[in-house]
Structures are given as structure tokens and as C-alpha cells.
C-alpha positions as CSV (number, residue, x, y, z in Angstrom):
1,E,-37.9,15.7,-0.3
2,I,-36.0,13.2,1.9
3,P,-32.8,14.9,3.2
4,S,-29.4,13.3,2.8
5,V,-28.0,12.2,6.2
6,I,-24.5,11.9,7.6
7,S,-23.6,11.3,11.2
8,V,-20.1,11.5,12.5
9,S,-18.6,10.7,16.0
10,A,-15.2,12.2,16.6
11,Y,-12.6,12.6,19.3
12,P,-12.6,16.3,20.4
13,N,-10.6,18.7,18.2
14,L,-10.0,16.2,15.5
15,I,-12.4,17.8,13.0
16,P,-10.8,21.0,11.8
17,A,-13.0,24.1,11.3
18,D,-11.7,24.5,7.8
19,L,-12.9,21.0,6.9
20,L,-16.4,21.8,8.2
21,N,-16.4,25.0,6.2
22,R,-15.5,23.2,3.0
23,Y,-18.1,20.5,3.7
24,Y,-20.8,23.1,4.2
25,N,-19.9,24.9,1.0
26,I,-20.2,21.6,-1.0
27,Y,-23.8,21.1,0.3
28,Q,-24.8,24.7,0.6
29,G,-28.5,25.1,-0.4
30,R,-29.1,21.3,-0.4
31,N,-31.3,19.4,2.0
32,I,-28.8,17.5,4.3
33,L,-28.9,16.5,7.9
34,F,-25.4,16.6,9.3
35,T,-24.7,15.5,12.9
36,L,-21.3,15.7,14.6
37,R,-20.8,14.2,18.1
38,E,-17.6,14.7,20.0
39,S,-16.8,11.7,22.3
40,R,-14.1,9.5,23.8
41,I,-13.0,6.3,22.1
42,S,-15.5,4.0,23.9
43,Q,-18.5,6.1,22.8
44,I,-17.2,6.5,19.3
45,V,-16.9,2.8,18.9
46,E,-20.4,2.3,20.4
47,D,-21.9,5.0,18.1
48,V,-20.5,3.4,14.9
49,S,-21.2,-0.2,15.8
50,G,-24.7,0.7,17.1
51,L,-25.6,2.5,13.9
52,S,-25.8,6.0,15.6
53,S,-22.9,7.2,13.4
54,E,-21.8,6.2,10.0
55,I,-18.1,7.0,10.6
56,G,-15.9,7.7,13.6
57,V,-12.8,9.8,13.8
58,L,-10.3,9.0,16.6
59,H,-6.7,8.8,17.6
60,I,-5.0,5.9,19.5
61,N,-1.8,6.2,21.5
62,N,0.6,3.4,22.0
63,A,-0.7,2.6,25.5
64,Q,-4.2,2.1,24.1
65,S,-3.4,0.5,20.7
66,K,-3.7,-3.2,21.5
67,E,-6.9,-2.9,23.4
68,V,-8.6,-0.5,21.0
69,H,-7.8,-2.6,17.9
70,R,-9.1,-5.6,19.7
71,L,-12.3,-3.8,20.4
72,L,-12.6,-2.7,16.8
73,D,-12.2,-6.3,15.6
74,Y,-14.8,-7.5,18.1
75,H,-17.3,-5.1,16.7
76,D,-16.3,-5.8,13.1
77,L,-15.1,-2.2,12.5
78,E,-12.5,-1.2,10.0
79,F,-9.8,1.3,10.9
80,R,-8.3,3.5,8.2
81,L,-5.0,5.3,9.2
82,L,-4.8,8.9,8.2
83,A,-1.6,10.1,9.9
84,E,0.8,9.5,12.8
85,D,1.8,12.0,15.4
86,T,2.9,12.6,19.0
87,W,1.9,14.7,21.9
88,Y,2.4,18.5,22.2
89,A,1.5,21.0,24.9
90,V,-1.1,23.6,24.1
91,V,-0.9,26.9,26.2
92,G,-2.2,30.4,26.1
93,K,-0.5,33.7,26.8
94,N,-1.2,33.5,30.5
95,N,1.0,30.5,30.8
96,P,4.7,31.3,31.5
97,L,5.7,28.6,29.0
98,F,4.0,30.4,26.1
99,Y,7.1,31.7,24.4
100,R,9.2,28.6,24.9
101,E,10.4,26.6,21.9
102,S,10.0,23.4,23.8
103,V,8.8,22.3,27.3
104,N,9.5,19.3,29.5
105,M,7.2,17.2,31.5
106,R,8.5,18.4,34.9
107,E,7.6,21.9,34.0
108,L,4.1,20.9,32.9
109,L,3.5,19.3,36.3
110,E,3.3,22.7,37.8
111,Y,0.1,23.6,35.8
112,T,-3.4,22.3,35.6
113,V,-4.2,20.1,32.6
114,V,-7.7,20.2,31.0
115,R,-9.0,17.2,29.1
116,P,-12.3,15.4,28.2
117,P,-13.8,13.1,30.9
118,D,-12.1,9.7,31.1
119,D,-13.2,6.4,29.7
120,Y,-11.5,3.0,30.0
121,F,-9.0,3.7,27.2
122,S,-8.0,7.1,28.6
123,T,-7.2,5.4,31.9
124,L,-4.7,3.2,30.0
125,T,-2.9,6.4,29.1
126,T,-1.9,7.0,32.7
127,Y,0.6,4.2,32.3
128,L,2.6,6.2,29.8
129,I,6.0,7.6,31.0
130,I,7.5,10.6,29.2
131,D,11.0,11.7,30.0
132,S,10.8,9.8,33.4
133,V,7.5,11.4,34.3
134,S,4.4,9.3,34.6
135,L,1.0,10.7,33.4
136,S,-0.4,9.6,36.8
137,E,1.7,12.3,38.4
138,F,-0.6,15.0,37.0
139,Q,-2.9,15.6,40.0
140,K,-4.2,19.1,39.0
141,T,-6.8,18.2,36.3
142,I,-10.0,19.7,35.0
143,Y,-12.4,17.5,33.0
144,L,-14.5,19.2,30.3
145,N,-16.3,17.8,27.2
146,N,-16.9,21.3,25.7
147,G,-14.3,22.3,23.2
148,A,-15.1,26.0,23.3
149,A,-14.8,26.0,27.1
150,I,-11.4,24.3,26.9
151,I,-10.1,26.9,24.5
152,S,-11.5,29.8,26.5
153,L,-9.8,28.5,29.7
154,M,-6.5,28.3,27.9
155,Q,-6.9,31.8,26.5
156,E,-7.7,33.3,29.9
157,T,-5.7,31.1,32.4
158,D,-2.4,29.2,32.7
159,I,-4.2,25.9,32.1
160,F,-2.8,23.6,29.3
161,T,-3.8,20.5,27.4
162,F,-2.1,17.7,25.5
163,S,-2.8,17.6,21.8
164,L,-1.4,16.6,18.4
165,W,0.5,18.8,16.0
166,L,-2.2,17.7,13.5
167,S,-4.6,20.1,15.3
168,H,-2.3,23.0,15.6
169,Q,-4.1,25.3,13.1
170,D,-7.4,25.2,15.1
171,Y,-5.6,26.1,18.3
172,E,-3.4,28.8,16.7
173,R,-6.4,30.6,15.3
174,Y,-7.4,31.4,18.9
175,G,-4.0,32.7,19.9
176,L,-2.8,29.5,21.5
177,R,0.6,27.9,21.0
178,V,1.3,24.2,20.3
179,I,4.7,23.4,21.7
180,P,6.9,20.3,21.4
181,I,7.4,18.2,24.5
182,E,11.1,17.2,25.0
183,N,11.9,13.5,24.8
184,C,8.3,12.6,24.1
185,E,8.1,9.1,22.6
186,V,4.4,8.7,22.6
187,T,3.2,7.5,19.2
188,V,-0.4,8.3,18.1
189,E,-2.4,6.8,15.2
190,M,-5.0,9.2,13.8
191,G,-7.7,7.7,11.6
192,W,-11.4,6.9,11.0
193,I,-13.6,3.9,11.4
194,K,-16.6,2.4,9.7
195,R,-18.6,-0.8,9.8
196,R,-16.5,-3.3,7.9
197,K,-19.1,-4.9,5.6
198,E,-21.0,-1.7,4.7
199,R,-20.4,0.8,1.9
200,L,-20.2,4.4,2.8
201,S,-22.9,6.8,1.6
202,S,-21.8,9.4,-0.9
203,E,-22.0,12.1,1.8
204,A,-19.7,10.1,4.0
205,E,-17.3,9.4,1.2
206,I,-17.0,13.2,0.5
207,F,-16.4,13.8,4.2
208,V,-13.7,11.1,4.4
209,G,-12.1,12.5,1.2
210,L,-11.8,15.9,2.9
211,L,-10.3,14.3,6.0
212,E,-7.7,12.5,3.9
213,E,-6.8,15.6,2.0
214,H,-6.5,17.6,5.2
215,Y,-4.4,15.2,7.2
216,K,-2.2,13.8,4.4
217,K,-1.1,17.1,2.9
């Protein structure tokens, strides 16, 4: 029997655990090969355009938007918007900001930020200014491409990360808090991409349907 195949490339922490659980239950007992790669925007675009992945899941902030959409057009990729959001700070109990209802950027400058390794588009983000604080002012940074390690660091230290409210359930299940950032005017498009002239497989259509149901509820 030839197995069904679906391959997905996604920005870290955009595929919720609940969605994967539901997808597994749909195909439980059937012969399916499922691959999920977590990558930055450049690699996601390369994976989808180069046929390594059928779909990509990513978010694009307003500093990146023009360049990313230009790249998608160049590679004849179609972007489907799922939701819009802004940035939040994610902290664990060892961070003094844990019980705050909101935080400001000056306060966050005191702590180390953890995030995936940079690509060209993430460097564009350093031009963002939030409440008179430039992202380039964050000098204490740890780069990790392992989601479990990032969560563990935030659970055990005062390290924080920037994320979307859309991902809050996956952080909160590990005892982390997702806190609003005061005067944050960053706008973020969250969506998925595919090759424009190709029809999705039935496996990919079901996966996308679960994505849309999760992020539009």
C-alpha cells in the first residue's frame, strides 16, 4: 500500500498541539506519512517553492510585509490569510513580570530574549520601534530553533520571548503567561502558503481546514 503523504513547513509555535492531536485522530490506523518542519520565513518559502513541502504556515509583521509578499509573488506562491494579531511577551514564573497585566518595552530590555536564528526577513524586524524602543536595543539574545528548549528555558529562568496571542494556549499549558505589551502597534498577518497553480491533496485540505477552524474561531 502506498502511504498518503503530507509535508508542512511552519514558523515555530504556529501549529498548536491540539490541531496535531485532532489531525492524528482523523488518520489514526491509516498509512500516512506526515512531516512537519519548523523554520524561518526564507526556508518555508524555499520548502514550498522547491516541492519539499506542500504547504507553509507563517506570520508576517509590518516591517517584513512588502518584501515577503514580493518574494511569494516571485515564486508564484499564494498566501491565504487566517488571522491578524500583534506581539505579546511570554514569560515564566521566574521572571518578575509574570504577574503583571501588561509590560512595556523598557522593562523587557532588562531581560534576555530567546528566539529562532535570524534570516533576512527577521533582520528587517530590527527596524521596528515599539513605544520609542527599537528592537535593535535588545542586546541580550539567545538563538534556539528547538521549541521544547525555548519553553524549558522560560519555565526555569527569567528569559522571555515575543509571540502572538494566537499561540497563547500552547504556552499557557506549560505554565507560561502571554502578556500584552503597552503601546505595541506591530501588526502581524498569520496565514498559509501553497504553490499557486497546484491543487492541494485531500490530506493537506483537511490540515488547512483544521488551521482555519482553529484560528478563526
